[in-house]
C-alpha positions in Angstrom: 27.2 -0.6 7.2 25.2 2.3 6.0 25.4 6.1 6.6 22.0 7.5 7.7 21.4 11.0 9.0 25.1 11.5 9.7 25.6 8.2 11.6 26.8 4.8 10.7 24.1 2.1 11.0 24.5 -1.7 10.8 22.7 -3.0 7.7 22.7 -6.4 6.1 24.5 -9.4 7.5 25.9 -7.8 10.6 24.2 -9.0 13.8 23.0 -6.4 16.3 24.5 -6.6 19.8 21.4 -4.9 21.2 19.2 -6.8 23.6 16.6 -9.0 21.9 18.7 -9.9 18.9 17.8 -13.5 18.1 19.4 -14.2 14.8 21.5 -12.6 12.1 20.0 -11.3 8.9 20.5 -13.7 6.0 20.0 -11.1 3.3 20.7 -7.3 3.0 18.2 -4.9 4.5 17.3 -2.8 1.4 14.0 -1.0 1.0 11.6 -2.7 -1.4 10.7 -0.6 -4.5 7.5 1.4 -5.0 6.2 -1.2 -7.4 6.0 -3.7 -4.6 3.3 -1.6 -2.9 1.4 -0.6 -6.1 -1.0 -3.6 -5.7 -4.4 -4.3 -4.3 -4.3 -4.4 -0.5 -5.5 -8.0 -0.7 -2.5 -9.0 -2.7 0.0 -6.9 -0.7 -1.3 -8.2 2.7 -0.2 -11.7 1.8 3.0 -10.6 0.2 4.0 -8.6 3.3 4.0 -11.7 5.5 7.6 -12.7 6.0 9.1 -9.4 4.9 11.2 -7.5 7.4 10.1 -4.2 8.9 13.1 -1.9 9.7 13.0 1.1 12.0 16.0 3.3 12.2 16.6 4.9 15.6 17.9 8.5 16.0 21.6 8.9 15.2 24.1 8.6 17.9 25.3 12.1 18.9 28.8 10.7 19.4 28.8 9.4 15.8 28.9 5.7 16.8 27.2 2.7 15.2 23.4 2.7 15.5 21.6 -0.7 15.4 18.2 -0.7 13.6 15.2 -2.3 15.1 14.3 -5.2 12.8 11.3 -7.5 12.9 9.7 -10.0 10.5 6.1 -9.2 9.7 4.0 -12.3 10.6 0.4 -11.0 10.5 -1.5 -8.6 8.3 -5.0 -7.5 7.3 -6.2 -6.0 4.0 -8.4 -3.0 3.9 -9.7 -2.2 0.4 -11.0 1.3 -0.1 -14.3 3.1 0.4 -16.6 0.2 -0.4 -15.0 -1.9 2.4 -17.1 -0.9 5.4 -14.3 -1.9 7.8 -11.8 0.5 6.1 -11.3 4.1 7.2 -11.6 5.1 3.5 -15.3 4.7 3.8 -15.4 8.2 5.4 -13.8 9.7 2.3 -10.8 12.1 2.4 -10.6 13.7 5.9 -7.8 15.0 8.0 -7.4 11.4 9.4 -7.5 9.6 6.1 -5.5 12.0 3.9 -2.5 9.6 4.1 -4.6 6.6 3.4 -5.7 8.2 0.1 -2.2 9.2 -0.7 0.5 7.4 -2.8 1.4 3.8 -2.2 4.5 2.9 -0.2 3.8 5.3 2.6 3.1 4.6 6.3 -0.5 5.3 7.5 -0.4 5.5 11.4 -3.5 6.2 13.4 -4.6 6.0 17.0 -7.3 3.6 18.3 -9.0 3.5 21.7 -7.2 6.7 22.6 -4.0 4.8 23.4 -2.6 2.5 20.6 -0.9 3.6 17.4 -1.5 1.2 14.5 1.0 0.9 11.6 -0.4 0.4 8.1 1.1 0.4 4.6 -0.7 2.4 1.9 -1.1 0.4 -1.3 -2.5 0.1 -4.8 -2.7 3.7 -6.1 -3.2 7.3 -5.0 -6.9 8.0 -4.3 -7.8 4.3 -4.0 -7.9 4.2 -0.1 -6.2 0.8 0.1 -3.9 -0.1 3.0 -2.5 -3.2 4.9 -2.6 -3.2 8.7 0.4 -4.9 10.2 -1.0 -6.8 13.2 2.1 -8.6 14.5 5.9 -8.9 14.0 8.5 -11.4 15.1 11.6 -9.7 16.6 14.9 -10.2 14.8 17.3 -7.6 16.3 17.5 -4.4 18.1 14.3 -5.0 20.2 14.5 -5.4 24.0 14.1 -8.9 25.2 10.6 -9.7 26.5 8.9 -7.0 24.4 5.6 -8.3 23.1 5.0 -7.7 19.4 1.8 -9.7 18.9 -0.9 -7.1 18.2 -0.9 -3.8 16.3 -0.6 -1.6 19.4 2.1 -3.7 21.0 4.4 -3.9 17.9 4.4 -0.1 17.4 5.4 0.4 21.0 8.2 -2.2 20.7 9.5 -0.6 17.5 8.8 2.9 18.7 6.5 3.8 15.7 4.2 6.7 16.5 1.7 9.0 14.8 4.7 11.2 14.0 5.6 8.5 11.5 2.3 9.0 9.6 3.0 9.6 5.9 6.6 8.5 6.1 7.9 7.3 2.7 8.8 3.6 3.2 10.6 3.5 -0.1 13.0 6.3 0.7 14.2 4.3 3.8 15.1 7.4 5.9 13.2 6.2 9.1 11.1 3.1 8.4 11.2 0.7 5.5 10.3 -2.8 4.4 12.9 -5.3 3.2 12.4 -8.5 1.3 11.7 -11.9 2.9 14.6 -14.0 4.0 12.5 -17.2 3.9 9.1 -18.2 2.6 6.3 -18.5 5.2 3.4 -20.9 5.4 0.4 -18.7 5.2 -2.8 -19.0 7.2 -6.0 -17.1 6.4 -9.0 -16.0 8.5 -11.5 -13.2 8.6 -10.3 -9.9 10.0 -10.3 -9.1 13.8 -12.5 -6.7 15.7 -14.5 -5.3 12.7 -17.9 -6.9 13.3 -19.5 -3.5 12.9 -18.8 -3.8 9.2 -21.4 -6.5 8.8 -20.7 -9.0 6.0 -17.4 -7.3 5.3 -16.1 -8.6 8.6 -16.4 -12.2 7.3 -14.1 -11.6 4.3 -11.0 -13.8 4.6 -8.6 -10.9 4.5 -6.3 -11.6 7.5 -3.0 -13.4 6.7 -0.4 -14.9 9.1 2.7 -17.0 9.4 1.5 -20.4 10.6 4.9 -21.2 12.1 5.4 -18.0 14.1 4.8 -17.9 17.9 4.4 -14.1 17.6 1.1 -14.1 15.7 -1.7 -12.5 17.8 -4.2 -14.8 19.5 -7.6 -12.9 19.4 -10.6 -14.6 21.0 -12.8 -16.4 18.5 -15.6 -13.9 19.1 -13.4 -11.2 17.8 -12.7 -12.9 14.4 -15.1 -12.1 11.6 -18.8 -11.5 12.4 -19.9 -14.8 13.7 -16.8 -15.9 15.6 -15.5 -18.2 12.8 -11.8 -18.6 12.3 -11.8 -19.6 8.7 
Protein backbone atom coordinates (compact mmCIF):
# COMPACT_ATOMS: atom_id res chain seq x y z
CA UNK A 1 0.00 0.00 0.00
CA UNK A 2 1.23 3.47 -0.83
CA UNK A 3 0.11 6.99 0.06
CA UNK A 4 -0.41 9.21 -2.99
CA UNK A 5 -1.97 12.68 -2.94
CA UNK A 6 -3.48 12.05 0.46
CA UNK A 7 -5.09 8.69 -0.32
CA UNK A 8 -4.00 5.10 0.17
CA UNK A 9 -3.37 3.22 -3.07
CA UNK A 10 -2.83 -0.50 -3.60
CA UNK A 11 0.67 -1.11 -4.99
CA UNK A 12 2.70 -4.27 -5.40
CA UNK A 13 1.35 -7.74 -4.78
CA UNK A 14 -2.18 -6.76 -3.84
CA UNK A 15 -4.85 -7.66 -6.39
CA UNK A 16 -7.28 -4.96 -7.44
CA UNK A 17 -10.95 -5.74 -6.92
CA UNK A 18 -11.90 -3.39 -9.74
CA UNK A 19 -13.61 -4.77 -12.83
CA UNK A 20 -11.16 -6.09 -15.36
CA UNK A 21 -8.51 -7.38 -12.97
CA UNK A 22 -7.12 -10.50 -14.58
CA UNK A 23 -4.11 -11.40 -12.48
CA UNK A 24 -2.15 -10.26 -9.42
CA UNK A 25 1.08 -8.39 -9.85
CA UNK A 26 4.08 -10.64 -9.29
CA UNK A 27 6.50 -7.82 -8.48
CA UNK A 28 6.21 -4.38 -6.84
CA UNK A 29 5.00 -1.46 -8.92
CA UNK A 30 7.89 0.95 -8.56
CA UNK A 31 8.76 3.67 -11.13
CA UNK A 32 11.77 2.82 -13.27
CA UNK A 33 14.73 5.22 -12.85
CA UNK A 34 15.61 8.05 -15.22
CA UNK A 35 18.55 6.08 -16.58
CA UNK A 36 16.16 3.52 -18.07
CA UNK A 37 14.80 6.21 -20.42
CA UNK A 38 18.14 7.80 -21.27
CA UNK A 39 18.62 5.56 -24.30
CA UNK A 40 18.06 5.78 -28.03
CA UNK A 41 14.36 5.32 -28.80
CA UNK A 42 15.19 2.21 -30.82
CA UNK A 43 16.69 0.57 -27.74
CA UNK A 44 13.98 1.79 -25.39
CA UNK A 45 11.13 0.70 -27.68
CA UNK A 46 12.20 -2.91 -27.35
CA UNK A 47 12.94 -2.61 -23.62
CA UNK A 48 9.48 -1.20 -22.89
CA UNK A 49 7.67 -4.28 -24.22
CA UNK A 50 6.65 -6.26 -21.16
CA UNK A 51 6.98 -3.38 -18.70
CA UNK A 52 3.89 -2.27 -16.82
CA UNK A 53 2.20 1.08 -17.34
CA UNK A 54 0.57 2.39 -14.17
CA UNK A 55 -1.99 5.21 -14.04
CA UNK A 56 -3.06 6.48 -10.65
CA UNK A 57 -6.67 7.69 -10.50
CA UNK A 58 -7.73 10.74 -8.49
CA UNK A 59 -7.76 10.21 -4.71
CA UNK A 60 -10.92 8.98 -3.04
CA UNK A 61 -12.58 12.00 -1.33
CA UNK A 62 -13.57 9.66 1.50
CA UNK A 63 -9.93 8.64 2.03
CA UNK A 64 -10.42 5.01 1.00
CA UNK A 65 -8.23 2.69 -1.01
CA UNK A 66 -7.68 3.70 -4.62
CA UNK A 67 -6.82 0.94 -7.12
CA UNK A 68 -4.41 1.96 -9.90
CA UNK A 69 -5.03 1.10 -13.52
CA UNK A 70 -2.25 -1.28 -14.54
CA UNK A 71 -1.49 -2.68 -17.98
CA UNK A 72 1.44 -4.50 -19.57
CA UNK A 73 2.95 -2.72 -22.58
CA UNK A 74 2.80 -5.14 -25.51
CA UNK A 75 3.47 -2.97 -28.57
CA UNK A 76 5.71 0.02 -29.23
CA UNK A 77 7.28 2.04 -32.03
CA UNK A 78 10.53 4.03 -32.01
CA UNK A 79 10.73 7.59 -33.33
CA UNK A 80 14.28 8.83 -33.58
CA UNK A 81 14.59 12.58 -33.81
CA UNK A 82 14.55 15.23 -36.55
CA UNK A 83 16.19 13.08 -39.24
CA UNK A 84 13.40 10.49 -38.90
CA UNK A 85 10.77 11.81 -41.31
CA UNK A 86 8.03 9.90 -39.48
CA UNK A 87 8.87 11.67 -36.20
CA UNK A 88 7.27 14.93 -35.05
CA UNK A 89 10.78 16.15 -34.23
CA UNK A 90 11.29 16.78 -37.96
CA UNK A 91 9.37 20.05 -37.47
CA UNK A 92 11.85 21.33 -34.89
CA UNK A 93 10.85 22.79 -31.54
CA UNK A 94 7.24 24.01 -31.70
CA UNK A 95 4.39 24.36 -29.23
CA UNK A 96 3.40 20.78 -30.05
CA UNK A 97 6.90 19.26 -29.89
CA UNK A 98 8.28 21.12 -26.89
CA UNK A 99 7.80 18.07 -24.65
CA UNK A 100 9.29 15.75 -27.28
CA UNK A 101 12.48 17.81 -27.20
CA UNK A 102 12.50 17.89 -23.40
CA UNK A 103 14.21 15.60 -20.87
CA UNK A 104 13.80 11.82 -21.09
CA UNK A 105 11.39 9.97 -18.82
CA UNK A 106 8.45 12.30 -19.48
CA UNK A 107 5.15 11.62 -21.21
CA UNK A 108 4.56 13.11 -24.65
CA UNK A 109 0.82 13.06 -25.38
CA UNK A 110 -0.59 14.41 -28.61
CA UNK A 111 -3.87 14.36 -30.55
CA UNK A 112 -4.32 12.65 -33.92
CA UNK A 113 -7.25 12.76 -36.34
CA UNK A 114 -8.83 15.33 -34.04
CA UNK A 115 -10.06 12.63 -31.66
CA UNK A 116 -7.37 10.23 -30.37
CA UNK A 117 -4.77 10.96 -27.71
CA UNK A 118 -1.49 9.06 -28.17
CA UNK A 119 0.86 8.28 -25.30
CA UNK A 120 4.62 8.39 -25.90
CA UNK A 121 7.69 8.15 -23.69
CA UNK A 122 10.43 10.74 -24.30
CA UNK A 123 13.87 9.13 -24.46
CA UNK A 124 17.61 9.48 -25.04
CA UNK A 125 18.42 13.05 -24.00
CA UNK A 126 17.08 16.57 -23.86
CA UNK A 127 17.09 18.20 -27.29
CA UNK A 128 17.34 14.89 -29.16
CA UNK A 129 13.66 14.57 -30.12
CA UNK A 130 13.47 10.82 -29.48
CA UNK A 131 10.32 9.13 -28.20
CA UNK A 132 8.59 5.75 -28.10
CA UNK A 133 4.93 5.47 -29.03
CA UNK A 134 3.01 2.94 -26.93
CA UNK A 135 0.66 1.27 -29.40
CA UNK A 136 -1.02 -1.40 -27.27
CA UNK A 137 -1.25 -2.65 -23.70
CA UNK A 138 -2.60 -5.79 -22.04
CA UNK A 139 -4.92 -5.09 -19.05
CA UNK A 140 -3.74 -6.38 -15.69
CA UNK A 141 -5.97 -4.64 -13.15
CA UNK A 142 -8.20 -1.64 -12.59
CA UNK A 143 -9.48 -1.53 -16.19
CA UNK A 144 -13.14 -2.19 -16.92
CA UNK A 145 -13.84 -5.58 -18.48
CA UNK A 146 -14.27 -5.46 -22.23
CA UNK A 147 -12.24 -2.29 -22.77
CA UNK A 148 -10.15 -2.59 -25.91
CA UNK A 149 -6.54 -1.57 -25.40
CA UNK A 150 -5.12 -2.59 -28.80
CA UNK A 151 -4.20 0.62 -30.57
CA UNK A 152 -2.75 3.93 -29.34
CA UNK A 153 -6.08 5.77 -29.14
CA UNK A 154 -7.90 2.90 -27.49
CA UNK A 155 -5.35 2.35 -24.75
CA UNK A 156 -5.36 6.01 -23.69
CA UNK A 157 -9.14 5.95 -23.41
CA UNK A 158 -9.09 2.77 -21.35
CA UNK A 159 -6.40 4.12 -19.02
CA UNK A 160 -7.83 7.66 -19.03
CA UNK A 161 -4.65 9.29 -20.29
CA UNK A 162 -5.26 12.64 -21.99
CA UNK A 163 -3.34 15.63 -23.31
CA UNK A 164 -3.53 17.00 -19.78
CA UNK A 165 -0.87 14.38 -19.03
CA UNK A 166 1.58 15.80 -21.59
CA UNK A 167 4.99 16.44 -19.96
CA UNK A 168 4.14 14.38 -16.84
CA UNK A 169 7.33 13.10 -15.22
CA UNK A 170 7.11 9.29 -15.36
CA UNK A 171 9.97 8.87 -12.91
CA UNK A 172 8.30 10.92 -10.15
CA UNK A 173 5.36 8.50 -10.18
CA UNK A 174 2.73 11.03 -9.12
CA UNK A 175 0.20 10.27 -11.85
CA UNK A 176 1.68 7.89 -14.47
CA UNK A 177 4.75 5.70 -14.33
CA UNK A 178 6.38 2.64 -15.87
CA UNK A 179 7.32 -0.36 -13.69
CA UNK A 180 9.68 -3.20 -14.58
CA UNK A 181 8.69 -6.35 -16.44
CA UNK A 182 7.25 -9.24 -14.47
CA UNK A 183 8.18 -11.68 -17.24
CA UNK A 184 10.30 -11.66 -20.38
CA UNK A 185 8.30 -11.45 -23.63
CA UNK A 186 9.04 -12.96 -27.03
CA UNK A 187 9.59 -9.96 -29.27
CA UNK A 188 8.28 -9.61 -32.82
CA UNK A 189 9.50 -6.84 -35.14
CA UNK A 190 7.93 -5.10 -38.16
CA UNK A 191 8.06 -1.71 -39.87
CA UNK A 192 5.98 1.03 -38.25
CA UNK A 193 2.27 1.56 -38.89
CA UNK A 194 0.58 4.38 -40.77
CA UNK A 195 3.68 6.40 -41.67
CA UNK A 196 3.99 5.71 -45.41
CA UNK A 197 4.26 9.48 -45.95
CA UNK A 198 7.80 9.24 -44.52
CA UNK A 199 9.03 7.32 -47.58
CA UNK A 200 11.89 4.92 -46.92
CA UNK A 201 11.73 5.76 -43.21
CA UNK A 202 8.43 3.91 -43.05
CA UNK A 203 10.19 0.66 -43.89
CA UNK A 204 12.55 0.78 -40.92
CA UNK A 205 11.84 -2.21 -38.61
CA UNK A 206 11.10 -0.06 -35.60
CA UNK A 207 7.84 -1.58 -34.32
CA UNK A 208 8.15 -4.11 -31.48
CA UNK A 209 5.46 -6.33 -29.98
CA UNK A 210 4.85 -9.27 -27.66
CA UNK A 211 4.30 -12.31 -29.89
CA UNK A 212 2.25 -14.06 -27.22
CA UNK A 213 -0.20 -11.26 -26.41
CA UNK A 214 -3.73 -11.22 -27.78
CA UNK A 215 -3.82 -7.46 -27.16
CA UNK A 216 -1.36 -6.42 -29.87
CA UNK A 217 -3.02 -4.26 -32.55
CA UNK A 218 -3.83 -5.88 -35.91
CA UNK A 219 -3.32 -3.20 -38.56
CA UNK A 220 -4.03 -4.14 -42.19
CA UNK A 221 -0.94 -5.10 -44.17
CA UNK A 222 -1.26 -2.00 -46.36
CA UNK A 223 -0.72 0.17 -43.27
CA UNK A 224 2.57 -1.48 -42.27
CA UNK A 225 5.67 0.15 -43.69
CA UNK A 226 5.61 1.67 -47.15
CA UNK A 227 4.95 -1.36 -49.32
CA UNK A 228 2.63 -3.39 -47.10
CA UNK A 229 5.35 -5.75 -45.87
CA UNK A 230 5.11 -7.08 -42.33
CA UNK A 231 8.82 -7.75 -41.77
